[in-house]
N, C-alpha and C positions, 0 to 999 in steps of 0.2 A: 624489555619490560622493566620499568623502574621498581626499586624496592617499595617505594611509597608513591601512591597516586593521591593527589590532593584535589578534592572537589569542594567548592564553597568553604574552603578553610579546613575541611576534615580530611584526615589521612586514612587511607584504606590500604593495608598491607597485603602481601600475598597470603592466600588462604582465607581471607575475610569476606564476609557478605554483609553489606551495610546499605541502609536507605538514607540518603542525604537529602535534606530539604533545602533546595537552592532558593534563597530569598528573591521575591519578585516585587515590583512596585505595588504599593497598597491599593486596595479598592478605594473609591472616592469616599467611602464611609470610614476610612482609615482602618479597615479590616486587613490584617496581615495576610499575605498570600505567599505560597511557595510552590516550586516545581519539584515533586519527588523524583529522585534519581536513584535507582537501585544498582549497586556495584557488586558484582560477583567475581572474585579473583581466585584463579587456581593457584596452586603452589608452584607450578612449573611455568617457565616463560612461554610466551606465545603472543598472538595478535591481540589487539584491543578493539573490540567490535562494539559499536553502539547500535541499538535497535530503538527507533523512535516511533511514536504513535501520536495521533491527534495534533499534528501540525496545523491542520484544519480542525477546529474545535468540535465539529459535529461528526467527525469520521471515527466512530467508536469501535469498529472491527479490530483495529490495531491495538486498542486497549485490552481487549479480550485475548488477542494473540499473545501479547506480552505477559498477561496474567498466567496463561497456561505455560508459556515458555519458561518462566522463572521457577515454576513448580515441577518441571520435567525432571524425572529421575536420571535422564541422560547427562545432565549437567554435573553429576557427581565426578565425572572424569575430566572436568573442565581444565583446559590448558590455556593460559593467557587470561584475558579479562573480558567479561560481558557487562556492558553498561546499558541498562534499559531505562527508557523515559516513556512511560505509557501515555502521558498527557503533556505535550510541549506547550500548546496553546491553552493554558489553564483558564484564561479569561473567556475564550469562546466555548470551552467545554462546560463551564458553569452556566452559560447562557444558552447552551444547545445551538450554537451558531458557528458557521464556518469562520467568521471573521473575528477580529479584535474589537474592543469597544470603539476605537477610532475608525472603524470600518475598513481597515487595511487588511490585505491578505498577507499573512505572515510569510507565506512561501513566495513572496515577491519582494521581501525586505532583507534578505541575507546578503552580505554578512552582518549588516546592521552597524550601529554606532552607539557609543556610550551616551551621547548627548542629543540623539535624534528623537523621533516619535516613540510612542509606547511600543509599536511593532519593531522599530529599529533597535530599541534597547533590549527587548526580549530576544531578538535574533542575535544580537551581539553577545548576550549572556550565554545563549546556547552554544555559540561557536567557541567562546573562551572557556567555558566550564566543561564542555563535553567534546565537541568535534576536534578541537586542537589537541586533545589528549588521546585520540583514537587513531587506529591504522586503517579501519574499514567501517562501513556503515550500511544499515538497511533501514529505509524509511517506509513506513506502512501507511497506505492511503486507501480510500474508497472513492466511488463516484460521488458526485454532489447529491444534494437532497432530491428525491424523486427520480433518481437515475441509478442504474446498476452497471457494474463492470464485471466481465468475465475475469477470473484469476489470471493475471498477466504481470510481466516484469517490464518496466520501462528503464532503459539504460542507454548510455552513449557507448556503443560497442567498439569505437575506435581505440578505447583504452583497454589493453589486454587484461588488466586486473579486474576491471568492471565486467568485461565479457565472461571471465572465469566465474565470477560470482553469479551473474545472470543465468548462465547455463546450469550452474550447480543447484539453483533454487528449485528446479524441476517443475516450474509452471509450464503449461502447455504452449503458451504464446509469449514471445518477446517482441516488444516494440522498440526498434532502434530509434530512440527518441532524442532529439537534439536538446542541448542545455539552454535554459532560459535564464537570462541575467536576472539576479535577484532571488532565484530559487535556491533551496538548500543544496540540491545537486550541483548547481553551478559554483556555489561558495565552497563546497567540499572539494571540487576539482581544483579550485584555486589554492586550496590548502593541502593538495596532494593526498586527499583521503578518498579512495574509490568508494562510491555509493551506488546502490541500486534502489529503485522504488518498486514496491509491490502494490498493485492496484487490484482490489476485489470487493464486490458487494456495494452497498448503498449507505449513504450517510444516515445516522440516527437509527440504524437497524442492525441487528446481528444476523449473520448468515453462516450457518454451521460449516458448509463446504468451504467458504472463503477463509474461515478461522482455521479449520484443520489444514488446509493447504498452506496457510501462512506459517503455522507452527512447524510443520514438517519442512517447509522451504527454508526457514531460518536455521533449523538444525542441520539441514543438508549443507547449507553454506558454511556453517561452523565446522562440519566434518571436512569440507573441501579446504578450509583454511588451516586445518590441523589442530583446531581447538577441541575437538571431540574425537575419541577413538571410534572405530567401527564397532557397532554392537553385533552380538551374535544373534540377536532377535531378528526376525524376518522383517525386512523393509519392503516398501513398495518398489517395484522395478522402476529405476529411473527412466523418465521419459526424455526423449530427445526433443527439446523445444523447437518450435518453428519460429523463425525470425520474419516479421512482417516487413515487406518492402516499403510500404507506406500505408496510410489510412485516410478515410474520408467520412464525413458526416452526411447522412441523408436527412433533409429538413422537411418540415410540414409544408405542403403546397398551398394550404389554406388553413384558416382557423376552424375549429370544430371539435368533434369527439372522435378520438382516434381508436381504431380497432386493430390490434397487432395480430398478424397472421403467421409470423415465424418466431421461433424461440431463440434465446441466447445460445451462441455457439453454432448456429446453423450455417451451412454453406449456401451462399446465394450467388446467382449469376446476374450480370448486368441486364436490366430490364425486368427482373422478377418482381412480382407484386408482393410487397412486404406488409401492407396493411391498407386500411381505408380511413379517410377523414370525411365526416359527414356533419351536417347540421343536426342539432339536438332534436328537431321535430321530425326527422326521418324522411325528408324529401329526397327521393332517389336522384333527382337532377343536381342536388347539392353535393353528392358523394364524389370524392376524388381519390384516385389510386395513389398510394405511396410506392414508388418504384426504385429499385436498387440502381444507383448511378455507377456502380462498378461491381466486379466479381470479387468474392472474398468470403470472409467469415465474420459473423456478427460478434463483436467483442464488447459492445456497450449499447445501452438502450434507455429510453425513458420508461418510467413506471407509472406515470399518471396519464390517463387518457384524455384529459382536457388540454388542448394544445392551441397555440397561436401560430399564425403563419410565420414561417421561417425558423420555428423552434427545432432544435436538434432531436431527432427521433431514434436513429440507429447510428452506431459507429461501426464501420466496416473496415477491417484490415485486409490488405491485399497480400496474397502469398503466391508463390510459384505453383504449389500443389494444394489448393484449398480443400479438396476432398480428403486428403490425408490429415490435414489440420482438424477438420470437423470430426473425423474418426478418433483422433487423439484426444480432443476435448471431451468427447462422449465417454471414452475409456477412463479419462482422468476423473470425471464427475462420478462415474460408477464406482471407482475404487475408493473414493472419499465419502460416498453416500453412507450415512449411518445404517441405513436399512440393508446395505449389501456388504459393508465392511465387516469381516468376520473376526478381526483382531480385537483384543480387549483394550478399550480406550482408557487413557489415564484420566480423562474427564468425561462426565456424562454429557451427551450432545444436547445442544440447545434446540428446542423444538420451535 
């Protein structure tokens, strides 16, 4: 760990806690814009971990996870450096949209370039000012608007350092997900920075369970990396995550109004009826069953009942022992539910 870490021209030494405003291209009204980056450095050497949120501007669960993370009392024993970026895609965040003003998906534009599009320039800035100064990373995401994701980790498990972080996070499910060229994960692998993605909740909405799981997961990764000491306080018993062999989407067989019949985290078997799609006027002849195309556990779903033919309705992950996964998901949710969690929270739950 260097004695001085320099971000956007500002020096942050060991033991310092500083928020650095990284300058971004102005808005078209010539309004200045910046990306706030908080740097918390311990006095002892250790890993340099970045935790990023809102790479997609409407995915706000990560913003709240980071707000709680940097306020956690557990960071008093920090070893190494924690760099948090609650809002990477500032432009999309301002406009409550997934994309940048040029309609590009930032998570398909890494590592970017200094002279490319707005998305390419933002990606390049993030790589040069943050990623290239780190040893590890956690990228926080949610499902898209009107969709929901079960708390899960997405990671390329052929990298041992990535697998170690993925399992340490203690999410109930890990998707062994390949790297997509242009994604932050892909660019980080090229830069030899192991990164995992945490997916949970829905865009533009807070989800208390997803937030709590995210905060505890990042802290667990930091303990695994040796950045935090084990607390004497009682922790949740670590779960052994289940790694999905593959996953598939169940799509709407016709357009209409969708009635969902199974909840998130449910175990389903191939051929099970998951819901019904019908015309709005209630003609029974127009009603069509939505059927599971494989056996597994539901890890994602749509939240809006107005669907078009071919639209993705359920995301099913395949496991060798799906019944055990479903039980683990249920226990995980119960442990983090504010109504059943008897521990004293550092933050009041969002209702």
